[in-house]
DRENMARFI-905085 format. One line per 3 residues: number of its first residue (from 0); their letters; for each residue x, y, z of N, C-alpha, C. Coordinates in nm, 3 decimals, padded with zeros to 5 digits. Example, Ala and Ser with C-alpha at 12.3 -4.5 7.8 and 13.67 -1.06 7.14 Angstrom:
residues 2
0	as	01.319/-00.569/00.780/01.230/-00.450/00.780/01.320/-00.330/00.780  01.285/-00.225/00.708/01.367/-00.106/00.714/01.290/00.003/00.787
This chain:
residues 245
0	msi	-18.963/07.350/-02.028/-19.043/07.412/-01.924/-18.993/07.558/-01.900  -19.090/07.649/-01.899/-19.060/07.787/-01.871/-19.072/07.819/-01.719  -18.983/07.906/-01.673/-18.981/07.937/-01.533/-19.115/08.017/-01.495
3	wgk	-19.171/08.084/-01.592/-19.282/08.180/-01.550/-19.416/08.109/-01.526  -19.434/07.986/-01.578/-19.549/07.913/-01.554/-19.577/07.880/-01.412  -19.473/07.889/-01.332/-19.487/07.853/-01.190/-19.546/07.964/-01.106
6	iig	-19.554/08.089/-01.158/-19.612/08.196/-01.078/-19.762/08.189/-01.070  -19.828/08.169/-01.188/-19.970/08.156/-01.191/-20.033/08.270/-01.121  -20.019/08.397/-01.156/-20.072/08.503/-01.092/-20.023/08.528/-00.947
9	gva	-19.917/08.471/-00.906/-19.861/08.488/-00.784/-19.918/08.404/-00.670  -20.036/08.341/-00.699/-20.103/08.262/-00.597/-20.015/08.133/-00.552  -19.950/08.074/-00.650/-19.869/07.955/-00.618/-19.758/07.990/-00.529
12	gfa	-19.714/08.116/-00.531/-19.601/08.156/-00.442/-19.633/08.142/-00.298  -19.761/08.145/-00.265/-19.794/08.135/-00.121/-19.749/08.003/-00.064  -19.735/07.902/-00.142/-19.695/07.770/-00.097/-19.546/07.766/-00.051
15	vgg	-19.469/07.869/-00.094/-19.328/07.873/-00.063/-19.306/07.895/00.079  -19.384/07.982/00.141/-19.351/08.012/00.281/-19.235/08.102/00.298  -19.198/08.141/00.422/-19.082/08.222/00.445/-19.091/08.366/00.383
18	plg	-18.979/08.434/00.365/-18.971/08.564/00.312/-19.024/08.566/00.159  -18.986/08.460/00.086/-19.036/08.466/-00.057/-19.188/08.457/-00.060  -19.252/08.369/00.024/-19.389/08.366/00.020/-19.454/08.492/00.071
21	aiv	-19.389/08.558/00.170/-19.439/08.681/00.226/-19.454/08.789/00.127  -19.352/08.803/00.041/-19.354/08.912/-00.054/-19.455/08.889/-00.162  -19.478/08.766/-00.193/-19.584/08.725/-00.289/-19.723/08.756/-00.230
24	gta	-19.738/08.733/-00.093/-19.860/08.765/-00.024/-19.886/08.910/-00.027  -19.782/08.992/-00.019/-19.800/09.145/-00.019/-19.832/09.186/-00.159  -19.767/09.133/-00.267/-19.796/09.175/-00.399/-19.934/09.130/-00.447
27	fgh	-19.969/09.011/-00.409/-20.091/08.948/-00.461/-20.189/08.914/-00.344  -20.198/09.000/-00.247/-20.271/08.973/-00.123/-20.414/08.921/-00.144  -20.489/08.980/-00.231/-20.632/08.947/-00.246/-20.639/08.810/-00.305
30	avd	-20.557/08.783/-00.410/-20.558/08.658/-00.483/-20.516/08.543/-00.387  -20.416/08.575/-00.312/-20.363/08.473/-00.210/-20.476/08.446/-00.109  -20.542/08.548/-00.056/-20.647/08.524/00.036/-20.762/08.439/-00.019
33	rqr	-20.791/08.464/-00.148/-20.898/08.383/-00.199/-20.857/08.243/-00.226  -20.729/08.220/-00.261/-20.682/08.085/-00.281/-20.670/08.012/-00.151  -20.622/08.090/-00.048/-20.604/08.030/00.082/-20.743/07.977/00.145
36	snk	-20.851/08.051/00.107/-20.979/08.008/00.163/-21.026/07.879/00.091  -20.969/07.842/-00.018/-21.013/07.728/-00.093/-20.917/07.609/-00.074  -20.788/07.637/-00.050/-20.690/07.532/-00.040/-20.604/07.555/00.084
39	ife	-20.541/07.449/00.132/-20.450/07.453/00.234/-20.317/07.417/00.171  -20.223/07.508/00.174/-20.091/07.481/00.124/-20.004/07.434/00.232  -19.921/07.340/00.205/-19.828/07.285/00.302/-19.683/07.317/00.251
42	fnp	-19.610/07.385/00.330/-19.473/07.427/00.284/-19.382/07.308/00.300  -19.329/07.265/00.195/-19.234/07.151/00.193/-19.115/07.183/00.102  -19.002/07.229/00.163/-18.887/07.268/00.084/-18.827/07.166/00.003
45	dnl	-18.863/07.038/00.021/-18.803/06.928/-00.058/-18.892/06.898/-00.178  -19.009/06.962/-00.184/-19.098/06.931/-00.294/-19.054/07.007/-00.419  -19.047/06.939/-00.532/-18.992/06.997/-00.657/-19.074/07.120/-00.694
48	qtr	-19.205/07.121/-00.684/-19.284/07.228/-00.733/-19.266/07.353/-00.639  -19.254/07.321/-00.509/-19.226/07.431/-00.410/-19.085/07.495/-00.440  -18.984/07.411/-00.477/-18.846/07.466/-00.507/-18.854/07.542/-00.632
51	qta	-18.922/07.500/-00.731/-18.936/07.575/-00.856/-19.005/07.710/-00.837  -19.107/07.707/-00.759/-19.180/07.830/-00.731/-19.090/07.930/-00.653  -19.025/07.871/-00.553/-18.934/07.957/-00.471/-18.820/08.015/-00.563
54	ftv	-18.771/07.934/-00.654/-18.667/07.980/-00.740/-18.718/08.092/-00.830  -18.838/08.076/-00.881/-18.894/08.187/-00.973/-18.915/08.313/-00.899  -18.972/08.305/-00.781/-18.997/08.429/-00.700/-18.860/08.488/-00.671
57	avi	-18.755/08.409/-00.635/-18.632/08.464/-00.605/-18.570/08.538/-00.724  -18.586/08.480/-00.844/-18.534/08.551/-00.967/-18.588/08.687/-00.971  -18.720/08.703/-00.956/-18.791/08.835/-00.972/-18.743/08.929/-00.861
60	vls	-18.749/08.881/-00.737/-18.722/08.970/-00.625/-18.576/09.016/-00.623  -18.486/08.923/-00.632/-18.342/08.961/-00.638/-18.304/09.045/-00.753  -18.357/09.016/-00.873/-18.333/09.096/-00.991/-18.373/09.238/-00.972
63	akm	-18.494/09.254/-00.913/-18.551/09.387/-00.894/-18.466/09.471/-00.787  -18.432/09.403/-00.684/-18.352/09.464/-00.577/-18.214/09.496/-00.618  -18.154/09.409/-00.706/-18.020/09.428/-00.751/-18.022/09.549/-00.849
66	aka	-18.129/09.561/-00.934/-18.133/09.670/-01.017/-18.146/09.800/-00.949  -18.206/09.802/-00.830/-18.225/09.922/-00.748/-18.097/09.951/-00.665  -18.004/09.864/-00.658/-17.893/09.881/-00.565/-17.815/10.015/-00.576
69	dgh	-17.808/10.060/-00.705/-17.727/10.182/-00.727/-17.819/10.309/-00.715  -17.939/10.297/-00.669/-18.031/10.405/-00.641/-18.143/10.421/-00.737  -18.126/10.367/-00.861/-18.237/10.382/-00.958/-18.230/10.258/-01.061
72	vtr	-18.349/10.226/-01.101/-18.365/10.115/-01.194/-18.374/10.174/-01.334  -18.283/10.128/-01.424/-18.280/10.179/-01.560/-18.359/10.092/-01.655  -18.396/10.151/-01.765/-18.465/10.081/-01.871/-18.376/09.964/-01.922
75	dei	-18.245/09.988/-01.933/-18.143/09.883/-01.978/-18.161/09.765/-01.880  -18.176/09.782/-01.752/-18.169/09.679/-01.664/-18.304/09.597/-01.672  -18.416/09.675/-01.689/-18.543/09.606/-01.702/-18.545/09.526/-01.824
78	daf	-18.491/09.588/-01.942/-18.487/09.513/-02.069/-18.400/09.388/-02.052  -18.291/09.402/-01.982/-18.199/09.286/-01.967/-18.271/09.175/-01.886  -18.343/09.213/-01.784/-18.421/09.116/-01.709/-18.514/09.045/-01.800
81	kri	-18.587/09.116/-01.882/-18.689/09.051/-01.974/-18.625/08.963/-02.077  -18.501/09.006/-02.119/-18.434/08.932/-02.229/-18.376/08.802/-02.174  -18.304/08.811/-02.059/-18.235/08.697/-01.999/-18.335/08.593/-01.958
84	fei	-18.451/08.636/-01.909/-18.541/08.532/-01.852/-18.669/08.517/-01.942  -18.666/08.581/-02.059/-18.762/08.554/-02.167/-18.906/08.548/-02.116  -18.951/08.652/-02.050/-19.087/08.662/-02.000/-19.194/08.669/-02.110
87	pen	-19.284/08.566/-02.120/-19.385/08.569/-02.220/-19.488/08.679/-02.195  -19.553/08.718/-02.303/-19.648/08.829/-02.296/-19.754/08.810/-02.191  -19.810/08.686/-02.185/-19.925/08.659/-02.089/-19.875/08.667/-01.943
90	eis	-19.748/08.667/-01.914/-19.699/08.667/-01.775/-19.639/08.805/-01.733  -19.626/08.896/-01.832/-19.560/09.026/-01.802/-19.631/09.096/-01.691  -19.762/09.104/-01.691/-19.837/09.181/-01.593/-19.809/09.123/-01.453
93	dvg	-19.816/08.999/-01.429/-19.797/08.944/-01.298/-19.649/08.955/-01.250  -19.557/08.923/-01.342/-19.414/08.937/-01.310/-19.382/09.078/-01.280  -19.437/09.171/-01.368/-19.414/09.316/-01.336/-19.467/09.364/-01.206
96	hlf	-19.580/09.315/-01.163/-19.645/09.349/-01.042/-19.551/09.311/-00.919  -19.499/09.189/-00.920/-19.406/09.144/-00.815/-19.270/09.222/-00.822  -19.221/09.240/-00.947/-19.092/09.309/-00.966/-19.110/09.452/-00.914
99	nea	-19.218/09.517/-00.937/-19.237/09.659/-00.890/-19.248/09.665/-00.737  -19.313/09.563/-00.676/-19.322/09.555/-00.529/-19.183/09.540/-00.471  -19.095/09.457/-00.535/-18.961/09.429/-00.476/-18.871/09.546/-00.502
102	rqd	-18.883/09.614/-00.603/-18.786/09.720/-00.643/-18.810/09.853/-00.573  -18.907/09.860/-00.480/-18.934/09.983/-00.408/-18.811/10.029/-00.332  -18.727/09.939/-00.284/-18.602/09.969/-00.226/-18.508/09.847/-00.241
105	aeg	-18.374/09.864/-00.223/-18.284/09.763/-00.239/-18.253/09.692/-00.109  -18.313/09.742/00.002/-18.282/09.680/00.132/-18.367/09.554/00.154  -18.313/09.480/00.250/-18.392/09.361/00.299/-18.388/09.245/00.196
108	yep	-18.281/09.245/00.108/-18.274/09.127/00.016/-18.215/09.007/00.079  -18.141/09.015/00.184/-18.068/08.906/00.240/-18.157/08.789/00.281  -18.274/08.815/00.338/-18.363/08.694/00.381/-18.403/08.612/00.253
111	yak	-18.429/08.684/00.141/-18.459/08.609/00.020/-18.351/08.522/-00.027  -18.238/08.583/-00.037/-18.114/08.507/-00.079/-18.077/08.396/00.013  -18.099/08.425/00.143/-18.069/08.318/00.243/-18.160/08.202/00.231
114	qig	-18.292/08.232/00.207/-18.389/08.121/00.185/-18.353/08.032/00.062  -18.305/08.098/-00.041/-18.259/08.020/-00.160/-18.140/07.933/-00.129  -18.044/08.002/-00.054/-17.923/07.926/-00.016/-17.954/07.807/00.065
117	emf	-18.055/07.816/00.149/-18.090/07.704/00.229/-18.168/07.591/00.152  -18.257/07.635/00.061/-18.338/07.540/-00.014/-18.257/07.472/-00.113  -18.153/07.532/-00.173/-18.070/07.470/-00.273/-17.927/07.442/-00.219
120	ihd	-17.912/07.415/-00.089/-17.783/07.393/-00.026/-17.702/07.292/-00.096  -17.766/07.188/-00.151/-17.692/07.076/-00.214/-17.685/07.089/-00.365  -17.727/07.210/-00.418/-17.732/07.234/-00.559/-17.649/07.360/-00.595
123	qav	-17.516/07.355/-00.577/-17.435/07.471/-00.595/-17.452/07.533/-00.732  -17.464/07.452/-00.836/-17.471/07.498/-00.972/-17.594/07.590/-00.989  -17.708/07.552/-00.928/-17.830/07.628/-00.931/-17.801/07.767/-00.874
126	ren	-17.741/07.770/-00.760/-17.707/07.901/-00.688/-17.616/07.981/-00.769  -17.513/07.921/-00.832/-17.417/07.993/-00.913/-17.477/08.049/-01.032  -17.570/07.975/-01.101/-17.632/08.025/-01.217/-17.731/08.138/-01.195
129	llg	-17.802/08.136/-01.077/-17.887/08.247/-01.044/-17.795/08.373/-01.023  -17.682/08.354/-00.951/-17.598/08.471/-00.934/-17.543/08.526/-01.067  -17.514/08.429/-01.164/-17.475/08.470/-01.293/-17.572/08.550/-01.364
132	glf	-17.705/08.514/-01.349/-17.807/08.591/-01.413/-17.816/08.731/-01.359  -17.791/08.743/-01.228/-17.794/08.878/-01.157/-17.670/08.962/-01.212  -17.556/08.897/-01.236/-17.443/08.968/-01.287/-17.482/09.023/-01.428
135	qia	-17.548/08.943/-01.507/-17.584/08.990/-01.643/-17.673/09.114/-01.639  -17.763/09.119/-01.544/-17.858/09.235/-01.530/-17.771/09.352/-01.484  -17.680/09.334/-01.394/-17.594/09.435/-01.340/-17.509/09.500/-01.453
138	lad	-17.475/09.423/-01.556/-17.393/09.461/-01.663/-17.471/09.525/-01.777  -17.604/09.531/-01.766/-17.688/09.576/-01.868/-17.651/09.717/-01.920  -17.609/09.803/-01.832/-17.578/09.942/-01.864/-17.427/09.959/-01.891
141	giv	-17.358/09.838/-01.902/-17.216/09.849/-01.936/-17.118/09.849/-01.830  -17.162/09.864/-01.703/-17.072/09.874/-01.586/-17.145/09.815/-01.467  -17.067/09.751/-01.381/-17.115/09.701/-01.254/-17.087/09.809/-01.148
144	hpk	-17.187/09.883/-01.097/-17.174/09.989/-01.002/-17.117/09.926/-00.867  -17.029/09.997/-00.793/-16.981/09.945/-00.671/-17.088/09.894/-00.574  -17.200/09.960/-00.570/-17.312/09.918/-00.484/-17.372/09.791/-00.536
147	elq	-17.379/09.778/-00.670/-17.424/09.655/-00.728/-17.330/09.533/-00.697  -17.198/09.564/-00.707/-17.101/09.452/-00.677/-17.112/09.417/-00.531  -17.132/09.510/-00.440/-17.146/09.473/-00.300/-17.272/09.388/-00.273
150	flq	-17.379/09.429/-00.347/-17.503/09.354/-00.345/-17.476/09.208/-00.387  -17.411/09.188/-00.502/-17.391/09.058/-00.556/-17.296/08.980/-00.459  -17.203/09.034/-00.404/-17.114/08.967/-00.307/-17.196/08.927/-00.189
153	nva	-17.276/09.009/-00.137/-17.361/08.980/-00.023/-17.454/08.861/-00.048  -17.509/08.867/-00.171/-17.605/08.757/-00.217/-17.527/08.625/-00.221  -17.405/08.631/-00.283/-17.327/08.510/-00.298/-17.299/08.448/-00.154
156	fsf	-17.268/08.530/-00.055/-17.246/08.470/00.075/-17.372/08.421/00.138  -17.488/08.488/00.107/-17.616/08.433/00.157/-17.654/08.300/00.091  -17.598/08.286/-00.036/-17.618/08.160/-00.108/-17.517/08.058/-00.060
159	nld	-17.449/08.082/00.043/-17.342/07.988/00.094/-17.237/07.959/-00.009  -17.197/08.063/-00.096/-17.086/08.052/-00.176/-16.966/08.128/-00.114  -16.849/08.073/-00.116/-16.740/08.141/-00.055/-16.670/08.243/-00.143
162	ddd	-16.568/08.307/-00.091/-16.504/08.415/-00.159/-16.441/08.366/-00.293  -16.381/08.251/-00.289/-16.328/08.193/-00.418/-16.425/08.166/-00.521  -16.549/08.117/-00.479/-16.660/08.095/-00.571/-16.708/08.229/-00.635
165	fkr	-16.719/08.330/-00.549/-16.757/08.462/-00.594/-16.658/08.520/-00.695  -16.531/08.509/-00.663/-16.430/08.564/-00.758/-16.436/08.491/-00.892  -16.453/08.365/-00.889/-16.460/08.281/-01.009/-16.580/08.330/-01.099
168	iks	-16.695/08.341/-01.034/-16.818/08.377/-01.105/-16.804/08.522/-01.152  -16.746/08.609/-01.076/-16.728/08.751/-01.116/-16.634/08.756/-01.246  -16.528/08.682/-01.239/-16.434/08.673/-01.347/-16.505/08.629/-01.476
171	ayt	-16.591/08.531/-01.462/-16.656/08.477/-01.578/-16.749/08.583/-01.650  -16.805/08.677/-01.575/-16.900/08.770/-01.624/-16.850/08.912/-01.647  -16.738/08.944/-01.581/-16.695/09.091/-01.590/-16.559/09.101/-01.648
174	gag	-16.495/08.993/-01.682/-16.356/08.995/-01.728/-16.338/09.005/-01.882  -16.440/09.057/-01.951/-16.435/09.070/-02.097/-16.304/09.134/-02.138  -16.231/09.060/-02.228/-16.106/09.112/-02.276/-15.990/09.076/-02.187
177	gid	-16.015/09.038/-02.064/-15.909/09.012/-01.974/-15.944/08.901/-01.870  -16.025/08.804/-01.909/-16.066/08.694/-01.816/-15.949/08.614/-01.777  -15.925/08.595/-01.649/-15.824/08.507/-01.598/-15.876/08.359/-01.601
180	pyq	-15.818/08.277/-01.689/-15.873/08.140/-01.704/-15.856/08.061/-01.578  -15.749/08.092/-01.495/-15.726/08.016/-01.373/-15.833/08.057/-01.274  -15.873/08.179/-01.266/-15.972/08.223/-01.177/-16.116/08.164/-01.216
183	tlg	-16.134/08.151/-01.345/-16.254/08.093/-01.398/-16.268/07.946/-01.352  -16.156/07.879/-01.341/-16.155/07.737/-01.304/-16.134/07.723/-01.152  -16.117/07.833/-01.085/-16.103/07.832/-00.940/-15.976/07.768/-00.889
186	vdr	-15.866/07.786/-00.959/-15.735/07.733/-00.921/-15.625/07.845/-00.926  -15.519/07.824/-00.855/-15.410/07.915/-00.851/-15.322/07.892/-00.974  -15.245/07.992/-01.012/-15.165/07.973/-01.134/-15.057/07.868/-01.110
189	nas	-15.020/07.845/-00.986/-14.922/07.741/-00.956/-14.978/07.601/-00.936  -15.107/07.586/-00.954/-15.176/07.458/-00.934/-15.107/07.355/-01.034  -15.103/07.233/-00.984/-15.052/07.123/-01.064/-15.150/07.093/-01.178
192	nne	-15.096/07.015/-01.279/-15.183/06.977/-01.383/-15.299/06.886/-01.337  -15.266/06.803/-01.238/-15.367/06.709/-01.184/-15.479/06.792/-01.105  -15.441/06.893/-01.038/-15.542/06.978/-00.963/-15.621/07.050/-01.066
195	lkk	-15.559/07.109/-01.167/-15.631/07.173/-01.270/-15.735/07.088/-01.339  -15.699/06.962/-01.374/-15.790/06.878/-01.435/-15.902/06.835/-01.339  -15.871/06.818/-01.212/-15.968/06.780/-01.117/-16.076/06.892/-01.103
198	nyr	-16.035/07.019/-01.098/-16.126/07.131/-01.078/-16.212/07.147/-01.204  -16.153/07.121/-01.314/-16.216/07.129/-01.450/-16.323/07.030/-01.449  -16.302/06.907/-01.422/-16.399/06.797/-01.422/-16.512/06.819/-01.323
201	els	-16.478/06.871/-01.210/-16.585/06.901/-01.107/-16.674/07.011/-01.150  -16.615/07.116/-01.204/-16.700/07.228/-01.256/-16.781/07.187/-01.375  -16.731/07.103/-01.457/-16.806/07.058/-01.577/-16.918/06.966/-01.532
204	ren	-16.894/06.888/-01.433/-17.001/06.789/-01.385/-17.109/06.871/-01.317  -17.074/06.970/-01.229/-17.174/07.042/-01.155/-17.257/07.138/-01.240  -17.195/07.192/-01.345/-17.259/07.289/-01.426/-17.314/07.239/-01.557
207	hpd	-17.311/07.110/-01.575/-17.358/07.051/-01.704/-17.510/07.079/-01.717  -17.556/07.130/-01.823/-17.699/07.160/-01.841/-17.789/07.036/-01.817  -17.740/06.924/-01.853/-17.826/06.801/-01.832/-17.855/06.779/-01.689
210	kli	-17.761/06.811/-01.599/-17.783/06.797/-01.456/-17.887/06.891/-01.409  -17.886/07.011/-01.463/-17.987/07.113/-01.425/-18.124/07.070/-01.476  -18.128/07.020/-01.594/-18.260/06.968/-01.649/-18.314/06.860/-01.558
213	akg	-18.228/06.767/-01.512/-18.271/06.664/-01.429/-18.329/06.711/-01.298  -18.282/06.833/-01.251/-18.331/06.888/-01.121/-18.454/06.975/-01.146  -18.505/06.985/-01.272/-18.626/07.057/-01.292/-18.606/07.201/-01.318
216	mpq	-18.490/07.244/-01.341/-18.466/07.389/-01.366/-18.521/07.426/-01.502  -18.569/07.553/-01.512/-18.633/07.597/-01.636/-18.529/07.623/-01.742  -18.581/07.636/-01.871/-18.500/07.656/-01.988/-18.413/07.782/-01.977
219	efi	-18.465/07.889/-01.917/-18.387/08.010/-01.906/-18.255/07.995/-01.836  -18.257/07.901/-01.733/-18.132/07.877/-01.661/-18.050/07.769/-01.730  -18.106/07.691/-01.814/-18.026/07.598/-01.886/-17.944/07.682/-01.987
222	dia	-18.001/07.788/-02.040/-17.930/07.873/-02.138/-17.814/07.939/-02.066  -17.835/07.986/-01.944/-17.726/08.047/-01.862/-17.613/07.949/-01.841  -17.664/07.821/-01.804/-17.563/07.712/-01.778/-17.483/07.690/-01.900
225	nek	-17.539/07.689/-02.021/-17.465/07.665/-02.142/-17.356/07.775/-02.165  -17.395/07.898/-02.135/-17.299/08.006/-02.145/-17.182/07.981/-02.049  -17.219/07.945/-01.923/-17.116/07.917/-01.821/-17.024/07.808/-01.858
228	mas	-17.080/07.693/-01.914/-17.004/07.586/-01.958/-16.904/07.627/-02.067  -16.956/07.715/-02.157/-16.864/07.765/-02.268/-16.736/07.834/-02.208  -16.760/07.914/-02.105/-16.651/07.993/-02.044/-16.560/07.900/-01.968
231	ina	-16.614/07.791/-01.903/-16.529/07.693/-01.836/-16.445/07.615/-01.935  -16.499/07.574/-02.052/-16.427/07.503/-02.153/-16.321/07.592/-02.224  -16.358/07.718/-02.239/-16.265/07.812/-02.303/-16.140/07.833/-02.212
234	ayd	-16.171/07.849/-02.081/-16.059/07.866/-01.986/-15.971/07.742/-01.981  -16.025/07.624/-01.977/-15.947/07.498/-01.975/-15.866/07.488/-02.110  -15.924/07.513/-02.222/-15.859/07.510/-02.347/-15.736/07.608/-02.352
237	qis	-15.757/07.731/-02.303/-15.651/07.825/-02.296/-15.534/07.781/-02.215  -15.564/07.727/-02.094/-15.454/07.683/-02.009/-15.378/07.560/-02.064  -15.466/07.473/-02.125/-15.410/07.350/-02.185/-15.309/07.387/-02.288
240	ker	-15.340/07.482/-02.377/-15.249/07.525/-02.480/-15.118/07.584/-02.415  -15.133/07.672/-02.308/-15.021/07.729/-02.244/-14.931/07.620/-02.189  -14.990/07.517/-02.134/-14.912/07.415/-02.070/-14.887/07.289/-02.158
243	sl	-14.928/07.298/-02.282/-14.909/07.179/-02.380/-14.959/07.055/-02.317  -15.084/07.057/-02.265/-15.149/06.944/-02.201/-15.204/06.848/-02.310
C-alpha cells in the first residue's frame, strides 16, 4: 500500500478534522466544498482510514515546514522528500499543491505535530519513524541546521517523545562515523547486561516492520523502519562484541 493513495486530490483529508484537515481545506478548498456537498464526513480518530489520511497529510505538512525552518527550501530537500516517500507521477501535482501551501512559512507546525502525537499516542514506533523521515530530509544538504534541529526537537515533544527518545533517534540519523551504540539503544554505558538486552528486545518489538504493516502503515514507512531496525541491530551487535555477550 502506498501512502499517497490516501490523498485523492486532497478531498479525503477533509475527513481528518483538526489542524490537518484545516490545511487540506485551505489547499483544496473548492474540491473539499464540492465533496462536502455530496457527503458527510465524520471525524473518527480511531478509524484506520482516518488515521492513514492524517498520517499522510502530516508527512507532507511537517516535511514542508521542516524544510523551511532554516529560512529557505532547497532543491536537495525537495528531492529528498520525493525520494524518501516515493511520490508517484500521478500524485505529484496534488502532493506539491499541499507541500507548497505548507511551506509558505515554518511557523505554526506544532498543532499538526500535536494532532499526530494524540492520534498515535499508543504507536510510538509510528511517531519515531515519522520523526526519522524528517531527519533524513533535514540531512539532505549534508548538515542539520540549528533551526532545523530545534524544529525536530519541538516536533518530537509534540509527538509525546521524551528527551531520551529524541537523543536516541538523533544519534541514529546524525552520528555517521561516530554513532554511540548505547544512545541508539537508549541505555547508559553503565547499564547492566540484563537492562541492555531488555531495551534491545523492546526496541526490536516496537520497531519491527511487521508490526507497522499490521497497523496499516504504508510501504514508505516500512522501508524507514527497516533502516531503523538495521541501526538497532548494529548497535546491539557492537556492544555485544565489546562485552563478549
